[in-house]
PDB file with SEQRES, HELIX, SHEET and CRYST1 records, atoms N, CA, C and O in Angstrom:
SEQRES   1 A   55  MET VAL TYR GLU LYS VAL GLU SER TRP VAL LEU TRP LEU          
SEQRES   2 A   55  ILE VAL ASP ALA ALA GLY THR ILE GLU TYR ALA ILE LEU          
SEQRES   3 A   55  GLY TYR TRP PHE THR ALA VAL LEU TYR ALA ALA PHE THR          
SEQRES   4 A   55  ALA ILE ALA LEU ILE GLY TRP LYS ARG TRP ASN ASP SER          
SEQRES   5 A   55  TYR SER ASN                                                  
HELIX    1 AA1 VAL A    6  LEU A   26  1                                  21    
HELIX    2 AA2 TRP A   29  SER A   54  1                                  26    
CRYST1    1.000    1.000    1.000  90.00  90.00  90.00 P 1           1          
ATOM      1  N   MET A   1       0.843  -1.211   0.006  1.00  0.00           N  
ATOM      2  CA  MET A   1       0.011   0.025   0.000  1.00  0.00           C  
ATOM      3  C   MET A   1       0.872   1.263  -0.008  1.00  0.00           C  
ATOM      4  O   MET A   1       1.990   1.271   0.507  1.00  0.00           O  
ATOM      5  N   VAL A   2       0.354   2.268  -0.580  1.00  0.00           N  
ATOM      6  CA  VAL A   2       1.016   3.530  -0.579  1.00  0.00           C  
ATOM      7  C   VAL A   2       0.543   4.342   0.588  1.00  0.00           C  
ATOM      8  O   VAL A   2      -0.659   4.441   0.834  1.00  0.00           O  
ATOM      9  N   TYR A   3       1.466   4.922   1.310  1.00  0.00           N  
ATOM     10  CA  TYR A   3       1.070   5.824   2.403  1.00  0.00           C  
ATOM     11  C   TYR A   3       0.549   7.145   1.824  1.00  0.00           C  
ATOM     12  O   TYR A   3       1.204   7.794   1.009  1.00  0.00           O  
ATOM     13  N   GLU A   4      -0.604   7.500   2.256  1.00  0.00           N  
ATOM     14  CA  GLU A   4      -1.187   8.771   1.772  1.00  0.00           C  
ATOM     15  C   GLU A   4      -0.783   9.892   2.697  1.00  0.00           C  
ATOM     16  O   GLU A   4      -1.038   9.850   3.901  1.00  0.00           O  
ATOM     17  N   LYS A   5      -0.165  10.871   2.135  1.00  0.00           N  
ATOM     18  CA  LYS A   5       0.297  12.011   2.902  1.00  0.00           C  
ATOM     19  C   LYS A   5      -0.367  13.304   2.407  1.00  0.00           C  
ATOM     20  O   LYS A   5      -0.691  13.424   1.226  1.00  0.00           O  
ATOM     21  N   VAL A   6      -0.558  14.218   3.268  1.00  0.00           N  
ATOM     22  CA  VAL A   6      -1.154  15.490   2.897  1.00  0.00           C  
ATOM     23  C   VAL A   6      -0.317  16.191   1.863  1.00  0.00           C  
ATOM     24  O   VAL A   6      -0.859  16.812   0.949  1.00  0.00           O  
ATOM     25  N   GLU A   7       0.996  16.109   1.983  1.00  0.00           N  
ATOM     26  CA  GLU A   7       1.900  16.771   1.064  1.00  0.00           C  
ATOM     27  C   GLU A   7       1.693  16.305  -0.375  1.00  0.00           C  
ATOM     28  O   GLU A   7       1.864  17.086  -1.310  1.00  0.00           O  
ATOM     29  N   SER A   8       1.329  15.042  -0.556  1.00  0.00           N  
ATOM     30  CA  SER A   8       1.080  14.505  -1.907  1.00  0.00           C  
ATOM     31  C   SER A   8      -0.094  15.190  -2.560  1.00  0.00           C  
ATOM     32  O   SER A   8      -0.042  15.539  -3.740  1.00  0.00           O  
ATOM     33  N   TRP A   9      -1.165  15.387  -1.791  1.00  0.00           N  
ATOM     34  CA  TRP A   9      -2.349  16.027  -2.367  1.00  0.00           C  
ATOM     35  C   TRP A   9      -2.051  17.489  -2.722  1.00  0.00           C  
ATOM     36  O   TRP A   9      -2.475  17.983  -3.767  1.00  0.00           O  
ATOM     37  N   VAL A  10      -1.316  18.171  -1.840  1.00  0.00           N  
ATOM     38  CA  VAL A  10      -1.022  19.580  -2.113  1.00  0.00           C  
ATOM     39  C   VAL A  10      -0.083  19.685  -3.346  1.00  0.00           C  
ATOM     40  O   VAL A  10      -0.248  20.569  -4.186  1.00  0.00           O  
ATOM     41  N   LEU A  11       0.908  18.759  -3.433  1.00  0.00           N  
ATOM     42  CA  LEU A  11       1.819  18.765  -4.557  1.00  0.00           C  
ATOM     43  C   LEU A  11       1.054  18.568  -5.855  1.00  0.00           C  
ATOM     44  O   LEU A  11       1.295  19.295  -6.819  1.00  0.00           O  
ATOM     45  N   TRP A  12       0.146  17.614  -5.910  1.00  0.00           N  
ATOM     46  CA  TRP A  12      -0.600  17.348  -7.143  1.00  0.00           C  
ATOM     47  C   TRP A  12      -1.511  18.545  -7.504  1.00  0.00           C  
ATOM     48  O   TRP A  12      -1.673  18.876  -8.679  1.00  0.00           O  
ATOM     49  N   LEU A  13      -2.084  19.167  -6.502  1.00  0.00           N  
ATOM     50  CA  LEU A  13      -2.902  20.349  -6.752  1.00  0.00           C  
ATOM     51  C   LEU A  13      -2.076  21.460  -7.416  1.00  0.00           C  
ATOM     52  O   LEU A  13      -2.528  22.093  -8.370  1.00  0.00           O  
ATOM     53  N   ILE A  14      -0.859  21.690  -6.900  1.00  0.00           N  
ATOM     54  CA  ILE A  14       0.019  22.729  -7.461  1.00  0.00           C  
ATOM     55  C   ILE A  14       0.423  22.344  -8.869  1.00  0.00           C  
ATOM     56  O   ILE A  14       0.352  23.177  -9.773  1.00  0.00           O  
ATOM     57  N   VAL A  15       0.846  21.105  -9.082  1.00  0.00           N  
ATOM     58  CA  VAL A  15       1.346  20.651 -10.390  1.00  0.00           C  
ATOM     59  C   VAL A  15       0.210  20.759 -11.407  1.00  0.00           C  
ATOM     60  O   VAL A  15       0.405  21.267 -12.511  1.00  0.00           O  
ATOM     61  N   ASP A  16      -0.967  20.283 -11.032  1.00  0.00           N  
ATOM     62  CA  ASP A  16      -2.101  20.295 -11.986  1.00  0.00           C  
ATOM     63  C   ASP A  16      -2.556  21.754 -12.299  1.00  0.00           C  
ATOM     64  O   ASP A  16      -2.844  22.083 -13.449  1.00  0.00           O  
ATOM     65  N   ALA A  17      -2.611  22.588 -11.291  1.00  0.00           N  
ATOM     66  CA  ALA A  17      -2.972  23.991 -11.508  1.00  0.00           C  
ATOM     67  C   ALA A  17      -1.983  24.701 -12.372  1.00  0.00           C  
ATOM     68  O   ALA A  17      -2.365  25.472 -13.252  1.00  0.00           O  
ATOM     69  N   ALA A  18      -0.691  24.454 -12.137  1.00  0.00           N  
ATOM     70  CA  ALA A  18       0.369  25.040 -12.990  1.00  0.00           C  
ATOM     71  C   ALA A  18       0.294  24.542 -14.379  1.00  0.00           C  
ATOM     72  O   ALA A  18       0.498  25.315 -15.315  1.00  0.00           O  
ATOM     73  N   GLY A  19       0.012  23.286 -14.570  1.00  0.00           N  
ATOM     74  CA  GLY A  19      -0.158  22.719 -15.922  1.00  0.00           C  
ATOM     75  C   GLY A  19      -1.345  23.316 -16.617  1.00  0.00           C  
ATOM     76  O   GLY A  19      -1.268  23.577 -17.817  1.00  0.00           O  
ATOM     77  N   THR A  20      -2.438  23.548 -15.934  1.00  0.00           N  
ATOM     78  CA  THR A  20      -3.623  24.189 -16.530  1.00  0.00           C  
ATOM     79  C   THR A  20      -3.279  25.560 -17.048  1.00  0.00           C  
ATOM     80  O   THR A  20      -3.614  25.898 -18.184  1.00  0.00           O  
ATOM     81  N   ILE A  21      -2.619  26.351 -16.239  1.00  0.00           N  
ATOM     82  CA  ILE A  21      -2.248  27.735 -16.608  1.00  0.00           C  
ATOM     83  C   ILE A  21      -1.238  27.694 -17.793  1.00  0.00           C  
ATOM     84  O   ILE A  21      -1.381  28.418 -18.779  1.00  0.00           O  
ATOM     85  N   GLU A  22      -0.244  26.841 -17.654  1.00  0.00           N  
ATOM     86  CA  GLU A  22       0.811  26.817 -18.712  1.00  0.00           C  
ATOM     87  C   GLU A  22       0.206  26.429 -20.078  1.00  0.00           C  
ATOM     88  O   GLU A  22       0.472  27.082 -21.087  1.00  0.00           O  
ATOM     89  N   TYR A  23      -0.590  25.383 -20.095  1.00  0.00           N  
ATOM     90  CA  TYR A  23      -1.153  24.942 -21.403  1.00  0.00           C  
ATOM     91  C   TYR A  23      -2.168  25.941 -21.937  1.00  0.00           C  
ATOM     92  O   TYR A  23      -2.316  26.070 -23.152  1.00  0.00           O  
ATOM     93  N   ALA A  24      -2.870  26.650 -21.058  1.00  0.00           N  
ATOM     94  CA  ALA A  24      -3.815  27.678 -21.526  1.00  0.00           C  
ATOM     95  C   ALA A  24      -3.053  28.843 -22.172  1.00  0.00           C  
ATOM     96  O   ALA A  24      -3.462  29.375 -23.204  1.00  0.00           O  
ATOM     97  N   ILE A  25      -1.948  29.219 -21.547  1.00  0.00           N  
ATOM     98  CA  ILE A  25      -1.148  30.290 -22.116  1.00  0.00           C  
ATOM     99  C   ILE A  25      -0.554  29.910 -23.467  1.00  0.00           C  
ATOM    100  O   ILE A  25      -0.459  30.744 -24.367  1.00  0.00           O  
ATOM    101  N   LEU A  26      -0.164  28.670 -23.602  1.00  0.00           N  
ATOM    102  CA  LEU A  26       0.426  28.173 -24.855  1.00  0.00           C  
ATOM    103  C   LEU A  26      -0.655  27.928 -25.926  1.00  0.00           C  
ATOM    104  O   LEU A  26      -0.333  27.708 -27.094  1.00  0.00           O  
ATOM    105  N   GLY A  27      -1.933  27.967 -25.524  1.00  0.00           N  
ATOM    106  CA  GLY A  27      -3.014  27.780 -26.510  1.00  0.00           C  
ATOM    107  C   GLY A  27      -3.420  26.335 -26.715  1.00  0.00           C  
ATOM    108  O   GLY A  27      -4.181  26.039 -27.637  1.00  0.00           O  
ATOM    109  N   TYR A  28      -2.937  25.433 -25.889  1.00  0.00           N  
ATOM    110  CA  TYR A  28      -3.352  24.029 -25.941  1.00  0.00           C  
ATOM    111  C   TYR A  28      -4.595  23.858 -25.130  1.00  0.00           C  
ATOM    112  O   TYR A  28      -4.524  23.388 -23.995  1.00  0.00           O  
ATOM    113  N   TRP A  29      -5.727  24.218 -25.661  1.00  0.00           N  
ATOM    114  CA  TRP A  29      -6.951  24.280 -24.854  1.00  0.00           C  
ATOM    115  C   TRP A  29      -7.462  22.930 -24.385  1.00  0.00           C  
ATOM    116  O   TRP A  29      -7.935  22.799 -23.256  1.00  0.00           O  
ATOM    117  N   PHE A  30      -7.372  21.950 -25.228  1.00  0.00           N  
ATOM    118  CA  PHE A  30      -7.843  20.596 -24.808  1.00  0.00           C  
ATOM    119  C   PHE A  30      -7.004  20.096 -23.617  1.00  0.00           C  
ATOM    120  O   PHE A  30      -7.542  19.559 -22.649  1.00  0.00           O  
ATOM    121  N   THR A  31      -5.706  20.279 -23.708  1.00  0.00           N  
ATOM    122  CA  THR A  31      -4.836  19.826 -22.614  1.00  0.00           C  
ATOM    123  C   THR A  31      -5.054  20.686 -21.380  1.00  0.00           C  
ATOM    124  O   THR A  31      -4.967  20.174 -20.264  1.00  0.00           O  
ATOM    125  N   ALA A  32      -5.330  21.956 -21.537  1.00  0.00           N  
ATOM    126  CA  ALA A  32      -5.635  22.837 -20.403  1.00  0.00           C  
ATOM    127  C   ALA A  32      -6.903  22.379 -19.689  1.00  0.00           C  
ATOM    128  O   ALA A  32      -6.960  22.361 -18.459  1.00  0.00           O  
ATOM    129  N   VAL A  33      -7.915  22.011 -20.465  1.00  0.00           N  
ATOM    130  CA  VAL A  33      -9.158  21.517 -19.874  1.00  0.00           C  
ATOM    131  C   VAL A  33      -8.897  20.181 -19.163  1.00  0.00           C  
ATOM    132  O   VAL A  33      -9.449  19.931 -18.092  1.00  0.00           O  
ATOM    133  N   LEU A  34      -8.065  19.330 -19.754  1.00  0.00           N  
ATOM    134  CA  LEU A  34      -7.698  18.062 -19.138  1.00  0.00           C  
ATOM    135  C   LEU A  34      -7.049  18.269 -17.779  1.00  0.00           C  
ATOM    136  O   LEU A  34      -7.388  17.615 -16.792  1.00  0.00           O  
ATOM    137  N   TYR A  35      -6.095  19.210 -17.764  1.00  0.00           N  
ATOM    138  CA  TYR A  35      -5.401  19.506 -16.492  1.00  0.00           C  
ATOM    139  C   TYR A  35      -6.345  20.179 -15.488  1.00  0.00           C  
ATOM    140  O   TYR A  35      -6.187  20.016 -14.278  1.00  0.00           O  
ATOM    141  N   ALA A  36      -7.289  20.908 -15.977  1.00  0.00           N  
ATOM    142  CA  ALA A  36      -8.326  21.494 -15.059  1.00  0.00           C  
ATOM    143  C   ALA A  36      -9.130  20.374 -14.433  1.00  0.00           C  
ATOM    144  O   ALA A  36      -9.472  20.443 -13.252  1.00  0.00           O  
ATOM    145  N   ALA A  37      -9.436  19.349 -15.202  1.00  0.00           N  
ATOM    146  CA  ALA A  37     -10.132  18.176 -14.658  1.00  0.00           C  
ATOM    147  C   ALA A  37      -9.266  17.450 -13.648  1.00  0.00           C  
ATOM    148  O   ALA A  37      -9.760  17.023 -12.605  1.00  0.00           O  
ATOM    149  N   PHE A  38      -7.995  17.303 -13.937  1.00  0.00           N  
ATOM    150  CA  PHE A  38      -7.067  16.701 -12.967  1.00  0.00           C  
ATOM    151  C   PHE A  38      -7.027  17.506 -11.679  1.00  0.00           C  
ATOM    152  O   PHE A  38      -6.979  16.933 -10.591  1.00  0.00           O  
ATOM    153  N   THR A  39      -7.046  18.830 -11.792  1.00  0.00           N  
ATOM    154  CA  THR A  39      -7.032  19.675 -10.617  1.00  0.00           C  
ATOM    155  C   THR A  39      -8.297  19.446  -9.774  1.00  0.00           C  
ATOM    156  O   THR A  39      -8.236  19.343  -8.549  1.00  0.00           O  
ATOM    157  N   ALA A  40      -9.446  19.371 -10.468  1.00  0.00           N  
ATOM    158  CA  ALA A  40     -10.692  19.122  -9.751  1.00  0.00           C  
ATOM    159  C   ALA A  40     -10.704  17.751  -9.084  1.00  0.00           C  
ATOM    160  O   ALA A  40     -11.180  17.605  -7.958  1.00  0.00           O  
ATOM    161  N   ILE A  41     -10.181  16.749  -9.782  1.00  0.00           N  
ATOM    162  CA  ILE A  41     -10.112  15.373  -9.171  1.00  0.00           C  
ATOM    163  C   ILE A  41      -9.220  15.383  -7.983  1.00  0.00           C  
ATOM    164  O   ILE A  41      -9.566  14.781  -6.967  1.00  0.00           O  
ATOM    165  N   ALA A  42      -8.054  16.053  -8.047  1.00  0.00           N  
ATOM    166  CA  ALA A  42      -7.138  16.123  -6.906  1.00  0.00           C  
ATOM    167  C   ALA A  42      -7.804  16.861  -5.736  1.00  0.00           C  
ATOM    168  O   ALA A  42      -7.686  16.448  -4.583  1.00  0.00           O  
ATOM    169  N   LEU A  43      -8.503  17.955  -6.048  1.00  0.00           N  
ATOM    170  CA  LEU A  43      -9.186  18.714  -4.985  1.00  0.00           C  
ATOM    171  C   LEU A  43     -10.268  17.870  -4.276  1.00  0.00           C  
ATOM    172  O   LEU A  43     -10.354  17.879  -3.048  1.00  0.00           O  
ATOM    173  N   ILE A  44     -11.067  17.165  -5.033  1.00  0.00           N  
ATOM    174  CA  ILE A  44     -12.086  16.314  -4.509  1.00  0.00           C  
ATOM    175  C   ILE A  44     -11.456  15.173  -3.678  1.00  0.00           C  
ATOM    176  O   ILE A  44     -11.919  14.861  -2.581  1.00  0.00           O  
ATOM    177  N   GLY A  45     -10.389  14.562  -4.228  1.00  0.00           N  
ATOM    178  CA  GLY A  45      -9.701  13.498  -3.527  1.00  0.00           C  
ATOM    179  C   GLY A  45      -9.091  13.959  -2.228  1.00  0.00           C  
ATOM    180  O   GLY A  45      -9.145  13.244  -1.227  1.00  0.00           O  
ATOM    181  N   TRP A  46      -8.510  15.141  -2.228  1.00  0.00           N  
ATOM    182  CA  TRP A  46      -7.928  15.729  -1.012  1.00  0.00           C  
ATOM    183  C   TRP A  46      -8.984  15.941   0.038  1.00  0.00           C  
ATOM    184  O   TRP A  46      -8.771  15.643   1.213  1.00  0.00           O  
ATOM    185  N   LYS A  47     -10.157  16.470  -0.390  1.00  0.00           N  
ATOM    186  CA  LYS A  47     -11.271  16.722   0.559  1.00  0.00           C  
ATOM    187  C   LYS A  47     -11.768  15.399   1.150  1.00  0.00           C  
ATOM    188  O   LYS A  47     -11.951  15.283   2.362  1.00  0.00           O  
ATOM    189  N   ARG A  48     -11.986  14.399   0.280  1.00  0.00           N  
ATOM    190  CA  ARG A  48     -12.445  13.107   0.776  1.00  0.00           C  
ATOM    191  C   ARG A  48     -11.478  12.452   1.697  1.00  0.00           C  
ATOM    192  O   ARG A  48     -11.862  11.892   2.725  1.00  0.00           O  
ATOM    193  N   TRP A  49     -10.187  12.516   1.332  1.00  0.00           N  
ATOM    194  CA  TRP A  49      -9.158  11.909   2.170  1.00  0.00           C  
ATOM    195  C   TRP A  49      -9.108  12.654   3.520  1.00  0.00           C  
ATOM    196  O   TRP A  49      -8.993  12.023   4.571  1.00  0.00           O  
ATOM    197  N   ASN A  50      -9.194  13.983   3.487  1.00  0.00           N  
ATOM    198  CA  ASN A  50      -9.128  14.747   4.723  1.00  0.00           C  
ATOM    199  C   ASN A  50     -10.342  14.455   5.608  1.00  0.00           C  
ATOM    200  O   ASN A  50     -10.212  14.343   6.827  1.00  0.00           O  
ATOM    201  N   ASP A  51     -11.533  14.332   4.986  1.00  0.00           N  
ATOM    202  CA  ASP A  51     -12.709  13.989   5.777  1.00  0.00           C  
ATOM    203  C   ASP A  51     -12.594  12.620   6.418  1.00  0.00           C  
ATOM    204  O   ASP A  51     -12.945  12.469   7.589  1.00  0.00           O  
ATOM    205  N   SER A  52     -12.117  11.619   5.698  1.00  0.00           N  
ATOM    206  CA  SER A  52     -11.964  10.283   6.280  1.00  0.00           C  
ATOM    207  C   SER A  52     -10.837  10.239   7.247  1.00  0.00           C  
ATOM    208  O   SER A  52     -10.888   9.457   8.196  1.00  0.00           O  
ATOM    209  N   TYR A  53      -9.801  11.045   7.062  1.00  0.00           N  
ATOM    210  CA  TYR A  53      -8.658  11.067   8.013  1.00  0.00           C  
ATOM    211  C   TYR A  53      -9.098  11.714   9.323  1.00  0.00           C  
ATOM    212  O   TYR A  53      -8.616  11.331  10.389  1.00  0.00           O  
ATOM    213  N   SER A  54      -9.990  12.673   9.261  1.00  0.00           N  
ATOM    214  CA  SER A  54     -10.456  13.358  10.467  1.00  0.00           C  
ATOM    215  C   SER A  54     -11.299  12.463  11.339  1.00  0.00           C  
ATOM    216  O   SER A  54     -11.329  12.634  12.558  1.00  0.00           O  
ATOM    217  N   ASN A  55     -11.997  11.498  10.728  1.00  0.00           N  
ATOM    218  CA  ASN A  55     -12.875  10.618  11.491  1.00  0.00           C  
ATOM    219  C   ASN A  55     -12.152   9.480  12.139  1.00  0.00           C  
ATOM    220  O   ASN A  55     -12.772   8.659  12.815  1.00  0.00           O  
TER     221      ASN A  55                                                      
END                                                                             
């Protein structure tokens, strides 16, 4: 099993958000939307993990 750490969720949020911005600036709109979806998935995952970790 992989140990889930808070730092991993924050790191992925930063990487995905940066990728979204970078690809949007470069005009790669499909890839920017894809990275925006990755950002949303990471945000939802972080929230769910944090909720289950708190209980």
